[in-house]
N, C-alpha and C positions, 0 to 999 in steps of 0.2 A: 487258183488265184481268182479273186472276185474282179468282175469287169467294172471299170470306172464309168460312171454315168457322165453323159455329155450335157447334163442339165442339173439345175437345182430347182426346188419349188419355192415360190415366193411365200413369205410369212404374211398372210393377209391380215392378221390381227395388227401387226406392226404398221402395215400400210393404212389400215383404217384409223389407227391412232394418230398417224402423221397427217392424214387427209380425211377427216371424218365427214366432211360435206361431199367430197368427190368420190370417196371409196366406201360404199355401204356394204354391210355384211349381214347375213342371217344371224339370229341370236346364237350364242354359244351352246345353249341347250339343244338347238336343232342340229348343230354341227357335231355334237358329241353323241347323237342318237341316230346316226344313219344306219340303214339296214342294207342287207344284200339286195341289189337291184336298184338302189338309189343311183341317180346320175348327178355328178357334181362337177363344177367348173374349177379347175386348178390353173395356176399361172406358172408355166414352165419357162425358165430362163437359161439361156445357153451359158455354159461354163466359159467357153471361148467364143464370144460373139464375132461374127465376120463383119468387116467394114461395109457400111452402106445397107445393111440388112437389120431389121429390128432384132433386139437382143432376146426377145421372148415372145411367147404367144399363149393365149388363153385357150384351153381345150377341155373337152368333156371326158370324164372318166366314169365308168360304170363300176360301182362297188361290188366286189365278189366275195370278200371276207371281212369280218369284223373281229378284232382282237382286243380283249379287255373291255372296260366300260368306264363311264364317267370321264373324269379328267385324264385317265390313263388309256383311253381308247386310241387305237390306231387302225388303219384300214389298208386293204389291198384291193386294187381294182385293175381294170383293163382300159387302155386308151381307146376312146371311141371317136377319135378324129384322125385325119391324115395330117401329120406335122409338115410344115413347110420351112421352118426356121431352125429347128433343133437337129443337128446332124446325128445320125445313128438312131434316132427315135422313130419307131414305126407304129402304125395302126395295130391295135391289139396288144401292145407292149404291157407288161405288168408294171404297175406303179404302186409304191408304198407311200402313204401320207398320213397326216394327222389332222385334227379339226382346225388347227391354225392355218392349214394350207387351203382350206375350202373357201373359194371366192363366191360361189353361188350354189344353190341346190335346185335342180329341176324337179318340179312337183311330181310326186308319185300319183298316178291315177289308178284307182282301184277299178278293175274290170267288173262290170255288173254281171251277176249270174243270170243266165238265160234259162227259162223254164220250158 
């Protein structure tokens, strides 16, 4: 039996459309061309928020796998933050997401070769 998640991921495209001045997004082509090693920010929202505690939190996820391409791409990654709001979610947890869930992309830095 599959374990039920204690969170959902926010649809950042819908948030941007509702609040274009306050909620900026990277272009769609950047969010559909992530590679293994990219670090992205996702918005996790508690399925059953507790009173007096924020209902969600923004956290970084490191992309570990890419499935498909273009508008059909999906990703798997590992949580690279320690959650404080989402019950049952832990550092290093596997997260599945799509480009619509990506709130931000941490820039990849190429390591220069040393001679």
